N, C-alpha and C positions, 0 to 999 in steps of 0.2 A: 193524960194531958201531955202533949209535946211541947217543947220549947226549942227553937231552932233559929240561927241568924239566917238571913235571906242575902241573896246576891243581888247586884246592882244591874239594872237593864235600863237602856235609854229608849225613848220612842221618838221617831223622825217621821214627819208626814209620808203617807204612802198614797197612791192615787186610787187604789181599788180597795174594798173591804170584802172579806170573805168569811164565811161561817165554818166553825169547826163541827165535824159530825159528833153527834151525841154519843157515840159508841167510844170516843176518845176521851170523854170527860172522866177526870179522877174519880176515885171511889172512896176518898176520906175527906173530911171538912178542910183539913189544912191545905191539901193539894187542890181542892175544889177552889178556894178562896184565892190562892195563888194563880191558878189559871184564869180566874176571873180578871184579876188584876193585869195579868199578862195579856189578856185578849184586849183590854181597854188600851194598854201601853202599844199594842200592836196595831192600833186603828182598826180594831174588829168589834166596834161597839155593838153592832147586831148580834155577834156571837156572844159577847159578854150579857146582853139583854136576855138571851135565851137561857141563861142561868139564873135569872131571878123570877120569882112568882109573878103571876099576873097582877097581884095587889101589894107587890114589894112596898115597903115603907123606906124611903131613902131621906136620911135625915142629916143634913149639914147643920149641927146642932146650933151654932151660934147665927145661922143665916136663914134657913128655911126647911121645911119639911114637905116632901111630895109623895104621891102613892101612884103606883103603876108603872108599867115599862115605858109608856109614852111620855109620861111626866119626867121619868128619869132621862130618858133619851132627849128630851128638850132641855132639861137643865143642865146635865153633864155634857152632852154634845154641844150646845150652844157656848158653854164655857171654853171647852176643849178646841173649838173652832177658831178661838181667838189666839191660841197658842202656835207658834210655830214649831215647838218641840215640848215633850214633857216626859217625866220619868217619875216613877213612884218607887223609892227605895225602902224595902221592908227591912227593918233593923231587927225586930225580934217578932215572933208570931207563936201564939199558943192555940191549941184547939182541943176540944173535947167532944165526946158523941160520935155519932155517925151522920150520914146524909140524910136519914129520916129525922133526926132532931140532934143538930150539932150547933156548937158555938165556936166562932173564931174570933181572937182578938189580935190586933198587931199594932206595932209603933213604927210609923212610916215618917219619911221625909218626902212630901209631894213637891217636885219641882216643876215649874212652868216657864218657858221662855216666851217672853211677851215683847215685842218691840226690841228684839235683839238682846234682851237682858233676862238673866235667871232670877225668879222669884221663888224662895224655898218657904214650904209651910210644914211645920211639925204637926202630925196628925196621929191621934190615936183612933183606931177603927175597931168597930164591933159588927160582926156579921152573924145572923142567926139563920141556920139552914133547917128548912122543914120540907119533908116529902121531896128530897132531892133538888131544891131551889133555895136561893137566898131570898128569904122572907122579911128581913130587916137588915138594913146596911146604914149604921150611924157612924159618922165621922165626927170627932171633937178636935177643935183647933181654936187658937186665939184669933178672933175675928180682926181685933185692932191691929195686931202685928201684920196681918195679911193685908188689910186696907191700906196701912202706911207704906208696905212695900209696893203695892200696886201704884200708889200716888207717887211715889219717887221716881217713876219711869220717865 
């Protein structure tokens, strides 16, 4: 198991989306999930979705659960489209296993700029990797805090 602090990166809107070649994908669960998050932050949602299984479960625990790439794209892409910028700060991340069967857990602050104001969300994320793809992505956060922060805009 590895434990390491992560660096801060910021996402700003870009006009085009590109996909990363599969040969550049990381070879261990920790780096795989980090690359997944960096793809989302870099406005490469299509590349990120190539890293999830066809039937991936995406569970925003206090809100909703969806299955499959298109449902994840609709849910996540729809929300991110409302943001003028966003950044996901990984404070701690642990991993075990390999890309055939691995688990990654992280503690993050997901930040979203909406209507010129930043909204911060403390998140605990769980990623299960199976056969080289993310098969389960579960984010735990306080829905009430997030709802109040969004309403304060």
